N, C-alpha and C positions, 0 to 999 in steps of 0.2 A: 503493500499499500505506500504510496507516494506521501511524502510529508507536506503537510499543509504550509504556506507560507504565511509569514505574518499579517499580510493585508487581509487575507482569508481568516484568519483567527481574532483578529480585530473585529472584523464585520459579524463575526459570531457571538461576541461579547456579552451584548445584551440578551443572547438566550441563555448563555452561561448564569449570569448574574442575577437573582430574583427580583423583579423590578427594573430591571436595566441597569445603566450605569450612568451614575450621577455626578457629572464633574462641578456642580455647585456644592456636593457634600466630601469631596474628597479631601480637602485640605482638614477638615473637622477628623475625618476618619484616619488620615494620616497622623495628625497630632495625637490622637488616642492610642494609635498603633505604637508610636514611636515612646509615649510615656510608658506602656505596658512594656517594652522592649526593654527599655533603660531601667525599670522597676526588677525586671527578670535579671539582668546583669549583674551577677555577684562579684565579676571581677573587671569594674567599670575601669581602673586605670589602666589594666592590661593591653598590649596591643593585639593578642590574638582570644577570640571568642572561647569563652570554655563550651565543652558539647552541648548541642541542641539549644545554643543561645545566638543571638546575632548582635551584630555592633551596628547594623543599618541605620540605627536610631540617630547616629552622628549624622548621616546624609540626609536623613528626614527633617532634622532639626534644620539644618543649613537650609535645605528647601523652602523650608516654611518661612525662614528669616528673610529668604530673597523675594516671598511672595507678599511679605508685610502684615500688616493686622487687618485686611481689608475683607479678608475670609471669617473673621470672628463675629 
C-alpha cells in the first residue's frame, strides 16, 4: 500500500479529530499541553528527557511567546 503524502493527511485531519480542527483553540490547547508536560518533567534542568517524558514544552512556550497574548 503506498504511503499517503502530507497534503492528503492534512485533508483528512477534520475526519480524524472529533468536531474538526479548530485553529482558534490551538493556542489554548498548546498552552495546556505544555504545562502538563512541564509538570511531568522530573528533570527539568537536564538536557535529555527521561523515558516517556518530552521536552517539547520548551518549544511550545517559545511559540506561544511569539504569538503574543492575543489568543488568551
